[in-house]
PDB file of N, CA, C, O and CB in Angstrom:
ATOM      1  N   UNK A   1      -6.171 -17.738 -21.354  1.00  0.00           N
ATOM      2  CA  UNK A   1      -7.213 -18.767 -21.501  1.00  0.00           C
ATOM      3  C   UNK A   1      -7.217 -19.208 -23.019  1.00  0.00           C
ATOM      4  O   UNK A   1      -7.771 -20.264 -23.325  1.00  0.00           O
ATOM      5  CB  UNK A   1      -8.675 -18.192 -21.028  1.00  0.00           C
ATOM      6  N   UNK A   2      -6.560 -18.351 -24.054  1.00  0.00           N
ATOM      7  CA  UNK A   2      -6.352 -18.804 -25.158  1.00  0.00           C
ATOM      8  C   UNK A   2      -5.446 -20.085 -25.313  1.00  0.00           C
ATOM      9  O   UNK A   2      -5.655 -21.013 -26.095  1.00  0.00           O
ATOM     10  CB  UNK A   2      -5.941 -17.803 -25.785  1.00  0.00           C
ATOM     11  N   UNK A   3      -4.574 -19.985 -24.570  1.00  0.00           N
ATOM     12  CA  UNK A   3      -3.211 -21.274 -24.409  1.00  0.00           C
ATOM     13  C   UNK A   3      -3.886 -22.296 -23.748  1.00  0.00           C
ATOM     14  O   UNK A   3      -3.232 -23.330 -23.606  1.00  0.00           O
ATOM     15  CB  UNK A   3      -1.672 -20.864 -23.357  1.00  0.00           C
ATOM     16  N   UNK A   4      -5.122 -22.283 -23.265  1.00  0.00           N
ATOM     17  CA  UNK A   4      -5.675 -23.712 -22.646  1.00  0.00           C
ATOM     18  C   UNK A   4      -5.882 -23.715 -21.041  1.00  0.00           C
ATOM     19  O   UNK A   4      -6.225 -24.672 -20.347  1.00  0.00           O
ATOM     20  CB  UNK A   4      -4.541 -24.966 -22.990  1.00  0.00           C
ATOM     21  N   UNK A   5      -5.612 -22.515 -20.670  1.00  0.00           N
ATOM     22  CA  UNK A   5      -5.719 -22.342 -19.293  1.00  0.00           C
ATOM     23  C   UNK A   5      -7.323 -22.696 -18.692  1.00  0.00           C
ATOM     24  O   UNK A   5      -8.296 -22.228 -19.283  1.00  0.00           O
ATOM     25  CB  UNK A   5      -5.257 -20.802 -19.018  1.00  0.00           C
ATOM     26  N   UNK A   6      -7.443 -23.331 -17.796  1.00  0.00           N
ATOM     27  CA  UNK A   6      -8.769 -23.788 -17.264  1.00  0.00           C
ATOM     28  C   UNK A   6      -9.279 -22.850 -16.256  1.00  0.00           C
ATOM     29  O   UNK A   6     -10.490 -22.683 -16.104  1.00  0.00           O
ATOM     30  CB  UNK A   6      -8.687 -25.176 -16.646  1.00  0.00           C
ATOM     31  N   UNK A   7      -8.407 -22.244 -15.575  1.00  0.00           N
ATOM     32  CA  UNK A   7      -8.897 -21.397 -14.461  1.00  0.00           C
ATOM     33  C   UNK A   7      -7.713 -20.444 -13.786  1.00  0.00           C
ATOM     34  O   UNK A   7      -6.627 -20.907 -13.437  1.00  0.00           O
ATOM     35  CB  UNK A   7      -9.530 -22.392 -13.336  1.00  0.00           C
ATOM     36  N   UNK A   8      -8.005 -19.335 -13.680  1.00  0.00           N
ATOM     37  CA  UNK A   8      -7.103 -18.267 -13.336  1.00  0.00           C
ATOM     38  C   UNK A   8      -7.684 -17.338 -12.208  1.00  0.00           C
ATOM     39  O   UNK A   8      -8.902 -17.173 -12.131  1.00  0.00           O
ATOM     40  CB  UNK A   8      -6.792 -17.453 -14.600  1.00  0.00           C
ATOM     41  N   UNK A   9      -6.896 -16.789 -11.416  1.00  0.00           N
ATOM     42  CA  UNK A   9      -7.389 -15.939 -10.505  1.00  0.00           C
ATOM     43  C   UNK A   9      -6.439 -14.732 -10.488  1.00  0.00           C
ATOM     44  O   UNK A   9      -5.231 -14.941 -10.377  1.00  0.00           O
ATOM     45  CB  UNK A   9      -7.550 -16.618  -9.180  1.00  0.00           C
ATOM     46  N   UNK A  10      -6.924 -13.458 -10.592  1.00  0.00           N
ATOM     47  CA  UNK A  10      -5.994 -12.345 -10.480  1.00  0.00           C
ATOM     48  C   UNK A  10      -6.296 -11.673  -9.042  1.00  0.00           C
ATOM     49  O   UNK A  10      -7.502 -11.587  -8.810  1.00  0.00           O
ATOM     50  CB  UNK A  10      -6.191 -11.276 -11.753  1.00  0.00           C
ATOM     51  N   UNK A  11      -5.637 -11.292  -8.259  1.00  0.00           N
ATOM     52  CA  UNK A  11      -5.747 -11.231  -6.769  1.00  0.00           C
ATOM     53  C   UNK A  11      -5.090  -9.841  -6.660  1.00  0.00           C
ATOM     54  O   UNK A  11      -3.882  -9.735  -6.875  1.00  0.00           O
ATOM     55  CB  UNK A  11      -4.962 -12.526  -5.869  1.00  0.00           C
ATOM     56  N   UNK A  12      -5.912  -8.673  -6.303  1.00  0.00           N
ATOM     57  CA  UNK A  12      -5.435  -7.402  -6.107  1.00  0.00           C
ATOM     58  C   UNK A  12      -5.699  -7.109  -4.774  1.00  0.00           C
ATOM     59  O   UNK A  12      -6.774  -6.740  -4.301  1.00  0.00           O
ATOM     60  CB  UNK A  12      -5.975  -6.437  -6.995  1.00  0.00           C
ATOM     61  N   UNK A  13      -4.363  -7.350  -4.047  1.00  0.00           N
ATOM     62  CA  UNK A  13      -4.193  -7.356  -2.756  1.00  0.00           C
ATOM     63  C   UNK A  13      -4.484  -6.054  -2.089  1.00  0.00           C
ATOM     64  O   UNK A  13      -4.901  -5.962  -0.935  1.00  0.00           O
ATOM     65  CB  UNK A  13      -2.957  -7.779  -2.510  1.00  0.00           C
ATOM     66  N   UNK A  14      -4.228  -5.013  -2.917  1.00  0.00           N
ATOM     67  CA  UNK A  14      -4.204  -3.571  -2.408  1.00  0.00           C
ATOM     68  C   UNK A  14      -5.851  -3.105  -2.409  1.00  0.00           C
ATOM     69  O   UNK A  14      -6.444  -2.541  -1.490  1.00  0.00           O
ATOM     70  CB  UNK A  14      -3.160  -2.514  -3.508  1.00  0.00           C
ATOM     71  N   UNK A  15      -6.340  -3.478  -3.594  1.00  0.00           N
ATOM     72  CA  UNK A  15      -7.766  -3.060  -3.974  1.00  0.00           C
ATOM     73  C   UNK A  15      -8.661  -3.936  -3.147  1.00  0.00           C
ATOM     74  O   UNK A  15      -9.828  -3.583  -2.973  1.00  0.00           O
ATOM     75  CB  UNK A  15      -8.100  -3.234  -5.584  1.00  0.00           C
ATOM     76  N   UNK A  16      -8.144  -5.210  -2.548  1.00  0.00           N
ATOM     77  CA  UNK A  16      -9.089  -6.195  -1.916  1.00  0.00           C
ATOM     78  C   UNK A  16     -10.042  -6.590  -2.876  1.00  0.00           C
ATOM     79  O   UNK A  16     -11.244  -6.585  -2.610  1.00  0.00           O
ATOM     80  CB  UNK A  16      -9.808  -5.660  -0.709  1.00  0.00           C
ATOM     81  N   UNK A  17      -9.509  -7.000  -4.191  1.00  0.00           N
ATOM     82  CA  UNK A  17     -10.587  -7.512  -5.219  1.00  0.00           C
ATOM     83  C   UNK A  17      -9.978  -8.846  -5.856  1.00  0.00           C
ATOM     84  O   UNK A  17      -8.765  -8.985  -6.010  1.00  0.00           O
ATOM     85  CB  UNK A  17     -10.919  -6.316  -6.477  1.00  0.00           C
ATOM     86  N   UNK A  18     -10.778  -9.669  -6.159  1.00  0.00           N
ATOM     87  CA  UNK A  18     -10.433 -10.774  -7.005  1.00  0.00           C
ATOM     88  C   UNK A  18     -11.163 -11.169  -8.197  1.00  0.00           C
ATOM     89  O   UNK A  18     -12.390 -11.262  -8.210  1.00  0.00           O
ATOM     90  CB  UNK A  18     -10.416 -11.787  -6.292  1.00  0.00           C
ATOM     91  N   UNK A  19     -10.430 -11.397  -9.182  1.00  0.00           N
ATOM     92  CA  UNK A  19     -11.209 -11.810 -10.556  1.00  0.00           C
ATOM     93  C   UNK A  19     -10.700 -13.278 -10.901  1.00  0.00           C
ATOM     94  O   UNK A  19      -9.567 -13.757 -10.835  1.00  0.00           O
ATOM     95  CB  UNK A  19     -10.834 -10.686 -11.938  1.00  0.00           C
ATOM     96  N   UNK A  20     -11.952 -13.850 -11.303  1.00  0.00           N
ATOM     97  CA  UNK A  20     -11.750 -15.248 -11.626  1.00  0.00           C
ATOM     98  C   UNK A  20     -12.083 -15.583 -12.890  1.00  0.00           C
ATOM     99  O   UNK A  20     -13.236 -15.321 -13.234  1.00  0.00           O
ATOM    100  CB  UNK A  20     -12.423 -16.073 -10.815  1.00  0.00           C
ATOM    101  N   UNK A  21     -11.219 -16.196 -13.817  1.00  0.00           N
ATOM    102  CA  UNK A  21     -11.445 -16.374 -15.081  1.00  0.00           C
ATOM    103  C   UNK A  21     -11.411 -17.766 -15.285  1.00  0.00           C
ATOM    104  O   UNK A  21     -10.567 -18.517 -14.798  1.00  0.00           O
ATOM    105  CB  UNK A  21     -10.587 -15.672 -15.874  1.00  0.00           C
ATOM    106  N   UNK A  22     -12.727 -18.232 -16.314  1.00  0.00           N
ATOM    107  CA  UNK A  22     -12.694 -19.437 -16.574  1.00  0.00           C
ATOM    108  C   UNK A  22     -13.126 -19.451 -18.141  1.00  0.00           C
ATOM    109  O   UNK A  22     -13.823 -18.509 -18.518  1.00  0.00           O
ATOM    110  CB  UNK A  22     -13.539 -20.210 -15.572  1.00  0.00           C
ATOM    111  N   UNK A  23     -12.765 -20.441 -19.071  1.00  0.00           N
ATOM    112  CA  UNK A  23     -13.138 -20.563 -20.378  1.00  0.00           C
ATOM    113  C   UNK A  23     -14.527 -20.482 -20.652  1.00  0.00           C
ATOM    114  O   UNK A  23     -15.281 -21.301 -20.127  1.00  0.00           O
ATOM    115  CB  UNK A  23     -12.680 -21.676 -20.855  1.00  0.00           C
ATOM    116  N   UNK A  24     -15.034 -19.462 -21.526  1.00  0.00           N
ATOM    117  CA  UNK A  24     -16.335 -19.683 -21.714  1.00  0.00           C
ATOM    118  C   UNK A  24     -17.379 -18.961 -20.805  1.00  0.00           C
ATOM    119  O   UNK A  24     -18.592 -19.027 -21.002  1.00  0.00           O
ATOM    120  CB  UNK A  24     -16.471 -21.004 -21.630  1.00  0.00           C
ATOM    121  N   UNK A  25     -16.848 -18.333 -19.889  1.00  0.00           N
ATOM    122  CA  UNK A  25     -17.600 -17.840 -18.633  1.00  0.00           C
ATOM    123  C   UNK A  25     -17.208 -16.340 -18.643  1.00  0.00           C
ATOM    124  O   UNK A  25     -16.200 -15.927 -19.217  1.00  0.00           O
ATOM    125  CB  UNK A  25     -17.139 -18.654 -17.144  1.00  0.00           C
ATOM    126  N   UNK A  26     -18.099 -15.541 -17.952  1.00  0.00           N
ATOM    127  CA  UNK A  26     -17.907 -14.138 -17.822  1.00  0.00           C
ATOM    128  C   UNK A  26     -16.895 -14.154 -16.662  1.00  0.00           C
ATOM    129  O   UNK A  26     -16.659 -15.156 -15.986  1.00  0.00           O
ATOM    130  CB  UNK A  26     -19.294 -13.278 -17.545  1.00  0.00           C
ATOM    131  N   UNK A  27     -16.375 -13.065 -16.513  1.00  0.00           N
ATOM    132  CA  UNK A  27     -15.190 -12.943 -15.329  1.00  0.00           C
ATOM    133  C   UNK A  27     -15.866 -12.619 -14.157  1.00  0.00           C
ATOM    134  O   UNK A  27     -16.678 -11.698 -14.239  1.00  0.00           O
ATOM    135  CB  UNK A  27     -14.012 -11.773 -15.562  1.00  0.00           C
ATOM    136  N   UNK A  28     -15.726 -13.118 -13.188  1.00  0.00           N
ATOM    137  CA  UNK A  28     -16.422 -13.080 -11.690  1.00  0.00           C
ATOM    138  C   UNK A  28     -15.493 -12.170 -10.950  1.00  0.00           C
ATOM    139  O   UNK A  28     -14.279 -12.360 -10.873  1.00  0.00           O
ATOM    140  CB  UNK A  28     -16.540 -14.662 -10.851  1.00  0.00           C
ATOM    141  N   UNK A  29     -16.229 -11.029 -10.334  1.00  0.00           N
ATOM    142  CA  UNK A  29     -15.368  -9.929  -9.723  1.00  0.00           C
ATOM    143  C   UNK A  29     -15.880 -10.165  -8.191  1.00  0.00           C
ATOM    144  O   UNK A  29     -17.091 -10.197  -7.970  1.00  0.00           O
ATOM    145  CB  UNK A  29     -15.668  -8.225 -10.415  1.00  0.00           C
ATOM    146  N   UNK A  30     -14.976 -10.322  -7.187  1.00  0.00           N
ATOM    147  CA  UNK A  30     -15.291 -10.347  -5.643  1.00  0.00           C
ATOM    148  C   UNK A  30     -14.729  -9.180  -5.113  1.00  0.00           C
ATOM    149  O   UNK A  30     -13.610  -8.823  -5.484  1.00  0.00           O
ATOM    150  CB  UNK A  30     -14.717 -11.595  -4.847  1.00  0.00           C
ATOM    151  N   UNK A  31     -15.476  -8.443  -4.158  1.00  0.00           N
ATOM    152  CA  UNK A  31     -14.698  -7.403  -3.355  1.00  0.00           C
ATOM    153  C   UNK A  31     -14.518  -7.803  -2.008  1.00  0.00           C
ATOM    154  O   UNK A  31     -15.470  -8.288  -1.397  1.00  0.00           O
ATOM    155  CB  UNK A  31     -15.356  -6.070  -3.337  1.00  0.00           C
ATOM    156  N   UNK A  32     -13.363  -7.652  -1.448  1.00  0.00           N
ATOM    157  CA  UNK A  32     -13.232  -8.121  -0.065  1.00  0.00           C
ATOM    158  C   UNK A  32     -12.520  -9.542  -0.145  1.00  0.00           C
ATOM    159  O   UNK A  32     -12.640 -10.287  -1.117  1.00  0.00           O
ATOM    160  CB  UNK A  32     -14.710  -8.199   0.678  1.00  0.00           C
ATOM    161  N   UNK A  33     -11.753  -9.838   1.003  1.00  0.00           N
ATOM    162  CA  UNK A  33     -11.120 -11.001   1.110  1.00  0.00           C
ATOM    163  C   UNK A  33     -11.901 -12.004   2.181  1.00  0.00           C
ATOM    164  O   UNK A  33     -11.337 -12.834   2.893  1.00  0.00           O
ATOM    165  CB  UNK A  33      -9.674 -10.674   1.492  1.00  0.00           C
ATOM    166  N   UNK A  34     -13.014 -11.798   2.142  1.00  0.00           N
ATOM    167  CA  UNK A  34     -13.822 -12.845   3.118  1.00  0.00           C
ATOM    168  C   UNK A  34     -14.319 -14.026   2.352  1.00  0.00           C
ATOM    169  O   UNK A  34     -15.346 -14.560   2.771  1.00  0.00           O
ATOM    170  CB  UNK A  34     -15.151 -12.158   3.833  1.00  0.00           C
ATOM    171  N   UNK A  35     -13.753 -14.496   1.319  1.00  0.00           N
ATOM    172  CA  UNK A  35     -14.056 -15.817   0.670  1.00  0.00           C
ATOM    173  C   UNK A  35     -12.942 -16.793   0.755  1.00  0.00           C
ATOM    174  O   UNK A  35     -11.935 -16.501   1.400  1.00  0.00           O
ATOM    175  CB  UNK A  35     -14.395 -15.634  -0.774  1.00  0.00           C
ATOM    176  N   UNK A  36     -13.048 -17.881   0.176  1.00  0.00           N
ATOM    177  CA  UNK A  36     -12.320 -18.846  -0.040  1.00  0.00           C
ATOM    178  C   UNK A  36     -12.245 -19.285  -1.515  1.00  0.00           C
ATOM    179  O   UNK A  36     -13.334 -19.478  -2.055  1.00  0.00           O
ATOM    180  CB  UNK A  36     -12.721 -19.773   0.780  1.00  0.00           C
ATOM    181  N   UNK A  37     -11.135 -19.474  -2.254  1.00  0.00           N
ATOM    182  CA  UNK A  37     -11.055 -19.707  -3.498  1.00  0.00           C
ATOM    183  C   UNK A  37     -10.844 -21.388  -3.741  1.00  0.00           C
ATOM    184  O   UNK A  37      -9.889 -21.908  -3.165  1.00  0.00           O
ATOM    185  CB  UNK A  37      -9.939 -18.788  -4.023  1.00  0.00           C
ATOM    186  N   UNK A  38     -11.443 -21.961  -4.316  1.00  0.00           N
ATOM    187  CA  UNK A  38     -11.427 -23.411  -4.472  1.00  0.00           C
ATOM    188  C   UNK A  38     -10.770 -23.748  -5.933  1.00  0.00           C
ATOM    189  O   UNK A  38     -10.910 -23.014  -6.911  1.00  0.00           O
ATOM    190  CB  UNK A  38     -12.977 -24.007  -4.321  1.00  0.00           C
ATOM    191  N   UNK A  39     -10.034 -24.972  -5.928  1.00  0.00           N
ATOM    192  CA  UNK A  39      -9.438 -25.171  -7.287  1.00  0.00           C
ATOM    193  C   UNK A  39     -10.411 -25.860  -8.065  1.00  0.00           C
ATOM    194  O   UNK A  39     -10.077 -26.332  -9.151  1.00  0.00           O
ATOM    195  CB  UNK A  39      -8.117 -25.953  -7.286  1.00  0.00           C
ATOM    196  N   UNK A  40     -11.534 -25.970  -7.655  1.00  0.00           N
ATOM    197  CA  UNK A  40     -12.724 -26.864  -8.365  1.00  0.00           C
ATOM    198  C   UNK A  40     -12.129 -28.057  -9.146  1.00  0.00           C
ATOM    199  O   UNK A  40     -11.343 -28.800  -8.558  1.00  0.00           O
ATOM    200  CB  UNK A  40     -13.633 -25.939  -9.483  1.00  0.00           C
ATOM    201  N   UNK A  41     -12.429 -28.265 -10.327  1.00  0.00           N
ATOM    202  CA  UNK A  41     -12.156 -29.444 -10.924  1.00  0.00           C
ATOM    203  C   UNK A  41     -10.686 -29.276 -11.432  1.00  0.00           C
ATOM    204  O   UNK A  41     -10.233 -30.289 -11.964  1.00  0.00           O
ATOM    205  CB  UNK A  41     -13.203 -29.775 -12.024  1.00  0.00           C
ATOM    206  N   UNK A  42      -9.942 -28.306 -11.378  1.00  0.00           N
ATOM    207  CA  UNK A  42      -8.733 -28.327 -11.925  1.00  0.00           C
ATOM    208  C   UNK A  42      -7.744 -28.816 -10.912  1.00  0.00           C
ATOM    209  O   UNK A  42      -6.845 -29.609 -11.193  1.00  0.00           O
ATOM    210  CB  UNK A  42      -8.412 -27.044 -12.452  1.00  0.00           C
ATOM    211  N   UNK A  43      -7.958 -28.281  -9.652  1.00  0.00           N
ATOM    212  CA  UNK A  43      -7.006 -28.673  -8.504  1.00  0.00           C
ATOM    213  C   UNK A  43      -8.093 -29.229  -7.405  1.00  0.00           C
ATOM    214  O   UNK A  43      -8.420 -28.533  -6.444  1.00  0.00           O
ATOM    215  CB  UNK A  43      -5.998 -27.257  -7.890  1.00  0.00           C
ATOM    216  N   UNK A  44      -8.568 -30.407  -7.607  1.00  0.00           N
ATOM    217  CA  UNK A  44      -9.462 -30.936  -6.596  1.00  0.00           C
ATOM    218  C   UNK A  44      -8.960 -30.945  -5.132  1.00  0.00           C
ATOM    219  O   UNK A  44      -7.884 -31.431  -4.784  1.00  0.00           O
ATOM    220  CB  UNK A  44      -9.795 -32.289  -6.973  1.00  0.00           C
ATOM    221  N   UNK A  45      -9.977 -30.277  -4.208  1.00  0.00           N
ATOM    222  CA  UNK A  45      -9.459 -30.287  -2.678  1.00  0.00           C
ATOM    223  C   UNK A  45      -8.624 -28.992  -2.430  1.00  0.00           C
ATOM    224  O   UNK A  45      -8.616 -28.550  -1.281  1.00  0.00           O
ATOM    225  CB  UNK A  45      -8.460 -31.662  -2.339  1.00  0.00           C
ATOM    226  N   UNK A  46      -7.906 -28.328  -3.425  1.00  0.00           N
ATOM    227  CA  UNK A  46      -7.366 -27.141  -3.076  1.00  0.00           C
ATOM    228  C   UNK A  46      -8.077 -26.021  -2.608  1.00  0.00           C
ATOM    229  O   UNK A  46      -9.120 -25.845  -3.237  1.00  0.00           O
ATOM    230  CB  UNK A  46      -6.770 -26.780  -3.976  1.00  0.00           C
ATOM    231  N   UNK A  47      -7.853 -25.172  -1.674  1.00  0.00           N
ATOM    232  CA  UNK A  47      -8.710 -24.100  -1.176  1.00  0.00           C
ATOM    233  C   UNK A  47      -7.583 -22.896  -0.675  1.00  0.00           C
ATOM    234  O   UNK A  47      -6.648 -23.037   0.113  1.00  0.00           O
ATOM    235  CB  UNK A  47      -9.771 -24.719   0.142  1.00  0.00           C
ATOM    236  N   UNK A  48      -7.979 -21.758  -1.363  1.00  0.00           N
ATOM    237  CA  UNK A  48      -7.052 -20.685  -0.742  1.00  0.00           C
ATOM    238  C   UNK A  48      -7.842 -19.631   0.073  1.00  0.00           C
ATOM    239  O   UNK A  48      -8.710 -18.944  -0.466  1.00  0.00           O
ATOM    240  CB  UNK A  48      -6.228 -19.918  -1.894  1.00  0.00           C
ATOM    241  N   UNK A  49      -7.521 -19.517   1.392  1.00  0.00           N
ATOM    242  CA  UNK A  49      -8.293 -18.683   2.284  1.00  0.00           C
ATOM    243  C   UNK A  49      -7.681 -17.107   2.138  1.00  0.00           C
ATOM    244  O   UNK A  49      -6.677 -16.718   2.734  1.00  0.00           O
ATOM    245  CB  UNK A  49      -8.171 -19.313   3.876  1.00  0.00           C
ATOM    246  N   UNK A  50      -8.388 -16.397   1.344  1.00  0.00           N
ATOM    247  CA  UNK A  50      -8.174 -14.962   1.233  1.00  0.00           C
ATOM    248  C   UNK A  50      -8.004 -14.094   2.216  1.00  0.00           C
ATOM    249  O   UNK A  50      -7.299 -13.085   2.188  1.00  0.00           O
ATOM    250  CB  UNK A  50      -9.023 -14.483   0.671  1.00  0.00           C
ATOM    251  N   UNK A  51      -8.809 -14.585   3.295  1.00  0.00           N
ATOM    252  CA  UNK A  51      -8.501 -13.656   4.650  1.00  0.00           C
ATOM    253  C   UNK A  51      -7.170 -13.581   5.081  1.00  0.00           C
ATOM    254  O   UNK A  51      -6.691 -12.544   5.541  1.00  0.00           O
ATOM    255  CB  UNK A  51      -9.220 -14.142   5.893  1.00  0.00           C
ATOM    256  N   UNK A  52      -6.371 -14.932   4.919  1.00  0.00           N
ATOM    257  CA  UNK A  52      -4.837 -14.756   5.306  1.00  0.00           C
ATOM    258  C   UNK A  52      -3.940 -13.882   4.679  1.00  0.00           C
ATOM    259  O   UNK A  52      -3.017 -13.292   5.239  1.00  0.00           O
ATOM    260  CB  UNK A  52      -4.189 -15.893   5.175  1.00  0.00           C
ATOM    261  N   UNK A  53      -4.349 -13.799   3.094  1.00  0.00           N
ATOM    262  CA  UNK A  53      -3.683 -12.741   2.370  1.00  0.00           C
ATOM    263  C   UNK A  53      -3.750 -11.053   2.845  1.00  0.00           C
ATOM    264  O   UNK A  53      -2.881 -10.183   2.904  1.00  0.00           O
ATOM    265  CB  UNK A  53      -4.274 -12.896   1.004  1.00  0.00           C
ATOM    266  N   UNK A  54      -4.910 -11.059   3.082  1.00  0.00           N
ATOM    267  CA  UNK A  54      -5.421  -9.643   3.624  1.00  0.00           C
ATOM    268  C   UNK A  54      -4.816  -9.043   4.744  1.00  0.00           C
ATOM    269  O   UNK A  54      -4.954  -7.857   5.046  1.00  0.00           O
ATOM    270  CB  UNK A  54      -6.774  -9.688   4.004  1.00  0.00           C
ATOM    271  N   UNK A  55      -4.022 -10.024   5.470  1.00  0.00           N
ATOM    272  CA  UNK A  55      -3.482  -9.571   6.691  1.00  0.00           C
ATOM    273  C   UNK A  55      -1.871  -9.137   6.580  1.00  0.00           C
ATOM    274  O   UNK A  55      -1.151  -8.835   7.532  1.00  0.00           O
ATOM    275  CB  UNK A  55      -3.708 -10.728   7.735  1.00  0.00           C
ATOM    276  N   UNK A  56      -1.463  -9.190   5.052  1.00  0.00           N
ATOM    277  CA  UNK A  56       0.057  -9.036   4.840  1.00  0.00           C
ATOM    278  C   UNK A  56       0.181  -7.409   4.709  1.00  0.00           C
ATOM    279  O   UNK A  56       1.280  -6.886   4.526  1.00  0.00           O
ATOM    280  CB  UNK A  56       0.664  -9.928   3.359  1.00  0.00           C
TER     281      UNK A  56
END
């Protein structure tokens, strides 16, 4: 974030958690892979289905 990153996801496949980082915002933590991550305004239209990652 200090270098200008506008969106970051930390995906813990084994712990089945996702951490979402955005400048000026609190870190958002999701448990489980029953969500989809969107690229929001950084990558409009990009969607990552975490359910597919959890199957590996």
